[in-house]
Structure formats: C-alpha cells, structure tokens
C-alpha positions in Angstrom: 17.5 139.5 -96.9 16.2 137.9 -93.8 15.8 141.5 -92.2 13.7 141.2 -89.0 10.3 142.7 -89.7 8.7 145.4 -87.3 5.4 146.1 -86.6 4.7 149.9 -86.1 1.0 149.4 -85.4 -0.7 147.7 -82.3 -1.6 144.0 -83.5 -5.0 144.6 -81.5 -5.8 147.6 -83.6 -4.8 146.1 -86.9 -7.2 143.1 -85.9 -9.8 145.6 -85.0 -9.7 147.1 -88.4 -9.7 144.1 -90.4 -12.7 143.0 -88.4 -14.7 146.1 -89.2 -13.6 146.0 -92.8 -15.0 142.2 -92.9 -18.0 143.6 -91.2 -18.3 146.0 -94.0 -17.6 143.6 -96.9 -20.2 141.3 -95.3 -22.9 143.7 -95.0 -22.2 144.7 -98.8 -22.3 141.1 -99.7 -25.8 140.9 -98.0 -27.1 144.0 -99.8 -25.8 142.5 -103.2 -27.4 139.4 -102.3 -30.7 140.6 -101.6 -30.7 142.4 -104.7 -30.1 139.5 -106.6 -32.9 137.6 -105.1 -35.2 140.8 -105.9 -33.8 140.6 -109.6 -34.7 136.8 -109.5 -38.0 137.2 -108.4 -38.5 140.1 -110.9 -37.2 138.1 -113.4 -39.7 135.1 -112.7 -42.5 137.6 -112.8 -41.6 138.7 -116.2 -41.2 135.2 -117.7 -44.9 134.6 -116.2 -46.2 137.7 -117.7 -44.3 136.9 -121.0 -45.8 133.3 -120.9 -49.1 134.9 -120.5 -48.6 137.5 -123.2 -48.0 134.5 -125.6 -51.1 132.7 -124.7 -53.0 135.8 -125.0 -51.4 136.6 -128.3 -52.3 132.9 -129.5 -55.9 133.3 -128.3 -56.2 136.5 -130.3 -55.1 134.6 -133.2 -57.4 131.9 -133.0 -60.3 134.7 -132.5 -58.8 136.6 -135.5 -58.8 133.5 -137.6 -62.4 132.9 -136.7 -63.6 136.4 -137.3 -62.0 136.3 -140.8 -63.9 133.0 -141.6 -67.1 134.0 -140.1 -66.5 137.6 -142.4 -66.0 135.3 -145.2 -69.1 133.2 -144.4 -71.0 136.7 -144.4 -69.8 137.9 -147.5 -70.9 134.4 -149.1 -74.3 134.9 -147.3 -74.6 138.3 -148.6 -74.1 137.3 -152.1 -76.8 134.9 -151.8 -79.3 137.2 -149.9 -78.8 140.2 -151.9 -80.6 138.7 -155.1 -83.4 137.3 -152.9 -84.0 140.8 -151.4 -83.8 142.6 -155.0 -86.0 139.8 -156.3 -88.7 140.2 -153.4 -88.8 144.1 -153.7 -89.1 143.5 -157.6 -92.2 141.3 -157.1 -93.8 143.7 -154.4 -93.3 146.6 -157.1 -94.6 144.0 -160.0 -97.8 143.4 -157.5 -98.5 146.9 -156.8 -98.2 148.0 -160.2 -100.1 145.0 -161.6 -103.1 146.1 -158.9 -102.8 149.4 -160.2 -103.4 148.4 -163.6 -106.3 146.5 -162.8 -107.7 148.7 -160.2 -109.8 150.9 -162.9 -110.9 147.8 -164.6 -112.1 146.2 -160.9 -114.0 149.8 -160.3 -115.6 150.1 -163.7 -116.8 146.5 -164.1 -120.8 146.5 -163.5 
C-alpha cells in the first residue's frame, strides 16, 4: 500500500506545462469575461430601447384617443352643419326661383 511514487517526467517540465495551461485558462476566462461585459452592455441598451418603445406606445395610445375623440366631434359637427348647408342652398334656390317668377312682372310693369 505504501509503494513509493516514481515521477517519470522532469518536475520543471511538468510545472511549465501547468503554468502554460493556467495561462490558457486565464486567457479563455478573460475572453468570456469580455463577452459577458458586452452582453451586459447590449442588455442595458435593449432595456433602454424597450423602455423607449413603451413610452412611444403610451404616446401613440394618447394620440389615438385624441384622434378618436376629434373624429367623433367632427361627426357631431357634420350632423349639425349639413342641415345648415342644405338649408342655405334651398334658400338660395328659392330666392332664384322667386326672382325668376318676379322678373317678367317687373319688366312688364309700366
């Protein structure tokens, strides 16, 4: 059970390999850390854009509600103004017809 351990490789070479492996792992970790930082920045930008989109949608809803109200008001105004226009046109036509009937009478009058 207590057999002696024999090392076949030179200890300096083993330590050099371990040091190189540790450097490679550190390099990979640094790259991953940079990627995570980039992802965090991108995520923050996306969150900002989503927040801005929410505000834009809220503004659009407000504008939509205003437009709907104004269209409703215009429909009400149209129902008021249309009879006035028709009545005005009828009055003008009635005036012209009356003038046409009276014109011969006025021309023949001595």
